[in-house]
C-alpha positions, 0 to 999 in steps of 0.5 A, spaced: 795 721 136 794 717 130 794 721 123 787 718 121 781 717 126 777 711 127 779 707 121 784 706 116 785 710 110 783 706 104 786 710 098 792 707 094 794 714 092 795 716 100 802 711 099 805 717 095 805 722 101 812 723 103 809 726 110 804 722 112 803 727 118 800 731 114 794 727 113 789 729 119 782 727 121 782 730 128 779 737 129 785 742 131 783 746 137 787 750 142 793 747 140 791 739 140 788 734 135 781 732 138 776 727 137 768 728 138 767 726 145 762 721 142 766 719 137 762 721 131 765 722 124 764 723 117 767 720 111 771 723 106 771 720 099 775 721 093 770 724 088 773 721 082 773 714 084 768 714 091 774 710 095 774 713 102 780 717 104 779 718 111 773 718 117 774 725 120 771 727 127 765 731 127 765 736 133 758 738 136 756 745 138 759 745 145 766 743 142 765 748 137 764 753 143 771 750 146 774 752 140 771 759 141 774 759 148 781 757 146 781 763 141 778 768 146 784 766 151 789 766 146 787 773 143 790 778 148 797 775 147 797 774 140 794 781 139 800 784 144 805 781 139 809 785 135 807 785 128 814 783 126 814 777 130 807 775 128 810 776 121 816 771 122 811 766 124 807 767 118 813 767 114 815 760 116 808 757 115 809 760 108 815 756 107 813 750 110 807 750 105 811 751 099 816 745 102 810 741 102 806 743 096 807 736 093 803 733 099 798 738 099 796 738 092 796 730 092 791 731 098 787 736 095 786 732 088 784 726 092 779 730 096 776 735 091 778 732 084 781 737 081 787 736 076 793 735 080 796 741 076 791 745 078 792 743 085 799 745 085 797 752 082 792 753 088 798 751 093 802 756 091 796 761 090 794 759 097 801 760 100 802 767 097 796 770 101 800 768 107 806 771 104 803 778 103 799 778 109 806 777 113 808 783 110 802 787 110 801 786 118 807 791 119 803 796 115 797 797 120 800 804 121 797 810 126 793 815 122 795 822 124 789 827 124 789 835 123 786 837 130 780 842 130 781 843 137 786 847 141 791 844 145 789 837 143 793 831 139 789 826 135 790 819 133 786 814 129 789 807 129 787 800 127 786 795 132 785 787 132 777 785 132 778 779 136 776 772 135 774 771 127 770 765 124 771 763 117 767 758 113 770 756 107 768 752 101 770 745 097 772 748 091 778 752 093 780 748 100 786 751 101 786 758 098 780 760 101 783 758 108 789 762 107 786 768 104 781 769 110 786 766 116 792 770 114 789 777 114 786 776 120 792 773 124 796 778 121 791 783 124 792 780 131 786 776 131 785 769 132 781 764 128 776 759 128 776 755 121 770 751 119 772 747 112 767 744 108 765 737 110 767 735 103 774 737 103 776 738 110 783 734 109 787 740 106 785 745 112 787 740 117 794 739 113 794 747 114 793 747 121 799 741 122 804 746 118 801 752 122 803 748 128 810 747 126 811 754 124 810 756 131 802 759 131 801 759 139 795 754 141 789 757 140 791 762 135 788 758 129 783 752 130 780 748 125 773 745 127 770 739 123 763 737 122 756 739 120 756 746 118 749 748 120 751 746 127 758 749 127 757 755 123 750 756 128 754 756 134 759 761 131 754 766 129 750 766 136 757 767 140 758 774 141 766 773 142 766 771 135 767 779 132 767 777 125 765 772 120 768 771 113 764 766 109 765 764 102 759 760 099 752 761 095 748 767 096 743 763 099 747 760 105 750 767 105 743 770 107 742 765 112 748 766 115 747 774 115 740 773 119 744 769 124 749 774 125 744 780 126 743 779 134 751 779 135 752 785 130 758 781 127 763 784 122 761 780 116 765 779 110 761 775 104 764 772 098 758 769 095 755 767 088 757 769 081 754 769 074 760 772 070 759 774 063 764 774 058 763 779 052 767 777 046 767 783 041 767 782 033 774 786 033 777 780 038 782 775 035 778 769 035 784 764 037 785 769 043 778 769 045 777 762 045 783 761 049 780 766 054 774 762 054 777 756 055 780 758 061 775 762 064 770 757 063 773 750 065 778 751 070 776 747 076 772 743 071 767 749 071 766 749 079 768 756 080 765 762 082 769 766 077 767 761 072 764 765 065 757 762 065 754 767 060 758 768 054 756 773 049 759 773 042 758 779 037 754 776 031 759 777 026 764 772 029 759 767 032 759 762 027 767 762 027 768 763 035 763 757 036 767 752 031 774 754 034 771 753 041 768 747 040 774 744 037 778 746 043 772 743 048 772 737 045 780 736 046 779 737 053 782 731 057 777 728 062 779 723 068 782 722 075 785 728 077 792 724 078 792 722 071 797 726 067 794 731 062 787 731 065 784 738 065 777 736 067 776 732 073 769 730 077 764 734 079 764 734 087 757 730 088 751 728 085 747 734 086 752 738 082 751 733 076 743 733 077 744 741 077 748 741 070 744 736 067 737 740 068 740 746 066 742 743 059 736 740 058 732 746 060 736 750 055 735 745 049 727 745 051 728 753 050 731 753 043 738 752 045 743 748 040 748 743 044 754 743 039 758 738 043 757 734 050 751 734 054 751 728 057 755 724 063 762 722 061 764 715 061 769 716 066 764 715 072 758 718 075 761 724 077 764 726 071 760 731 066 762 731 058 765 738 057 759 741 053 758 747 049 751 750 048 749 756 043 743 760 041 741 760 049 736 764 050 736 769 056 730 766 060 734 759 060 736 757 067 743 757 065 743 764 064 740 766 070 743 761 075 750 760 077 753 753 074 758 749 077 760 745 072 763 744 065 758 747 061 759 753 056 753 757 054 753 762 048 748 767 046 749 772 040 749 780 041 749 786 036 750 792 040 755 795 045 749 798 049 745 791 048 750 787 051 752 791 057 744 791 059 744 784 058 750 783 062 748 787 068 741 784 068 743 779 074 743 779 081 750 777 081 756 782 080 763 778 082 767 778 076 766 780 068 770 778 062 771 783 056 775 781 050 776 787 045 782 790 042 778 797 042 782 801 047 776 806 048 771 800 049 775 797 054 774 803 058 767 804 057 766 797 059 770 797 065 766 803 067 759 800 065 759 793 068 756 792 075 761 788 077 767 788 083 772 786 078 773 786 071 778 782 067 779 785 060 783 781 055 785 776 060 783 771 065 788 771 071 787 777 075 787 775 083 792 775 088 794 778 094 795 785 092 788 786 089 781 787 093 777 780 091 769 781 092 763 783 088 757 788 088 750 786 089 748 779 091 755 777 090 758 779 097 760 784 102 767 787 103 773 785 100 779 779 101 786 780 099 789 787 099 790 792 105 782 792 105 782 785 106 786 786 113 782 792 115 776 788 115 779 784 121 780 791 125 776 796 128 778 804 128 780 807 134 780 815 135 784 818 141 784 825 143 790 827 147 790 833 151 796 837 150 795 844 153 800 846 158 
């Protein structure tokens, strides 16, 4: 089957691919590359240039059901495999990802827009989850229970749930697939994955590599097309025993409701509105480095992005000056250009939202120190922006911001900033910068967030339980908790009386 469906790809940069077979635009179901029966497709474009990349097959509800059929049929054999045999296949998948990292990163930058260096980092990050769970799957050990009954032996063990549906967003189009799928596969489950229709090519490339690694037909399926159609079909099918979703809190609520009738296991990684708290004992240079990395990675299109920056009043002006200089030095442009740090936003809706948040903050009394407008690089590029004196009732202080806009507000006391930071429906991650060890511990306990980063930004990876409190999600991904989400506990009571 041809790598590109329906029409030829148009983007010149695709000629840089070393392995053209990684560029797929057919869905992957039951070990086959399949088109929609009516030849329906959707277009994938480079957000930096608006040039088409591919026309991808749009599967319908019945075809999604076919993918569930394939995953259900493959489950018994996959579950019965020895965990070390499943691990060997996952390890080959990991090795193939690393060998193809340049091509995978190029595909990601073309469809998502993030700088190529960030895409390369994401491929290594995505592969690390496959490596982690290849080993973790071997450790789903039986648990012995001290018997409270005479003549009885008791065992508790974890068993694979069954078919797992996974729904992934456009901002991390490889890592969100592997973090979910590797855990489910290592547990002995089979997977039906639906990637965002804005960035399906990365997931399809992973399916190609998974096939090469030896994943049996039906074990890992990728269904492309309209999200409402495909996810709705997953939600209503009782054979899909768990659904793992990363996306907005609003959509997460809808999916939760749709899954209620089948009582599915849910893993939800939802919205974030991270506070970054900088105390006056912080080294300003270090604090600015942290703020740059926490705010502007992925052009601010990250649920972990620092959206509310609280700076203690004595250092506010010095921090603003240093932060402004660093923001103005950020290079904006096409992610394929050397040295670019800020790429395009994903779509026009994102530009509109960011622009409205900036205007609203200024109307409410905030000052725009730099930026605040669409960048000359193109219609989907927004100039890195710094707002200060932002009031707590501004939209940007209450709504998730997916864009390169930093909002700063002053605070005076520790108790005050804890209360303001916690005054949010979200609770994914919080950042704290302080050299006071006792304060580090106090803030770590007091902040109502699933993850707290103190004096650093990078905290995620295979070994850690990723997830949030409140409206930021249900369950955890990564760590042993991530694989346990795709298992059921079974208790055995065995009569041993003579």
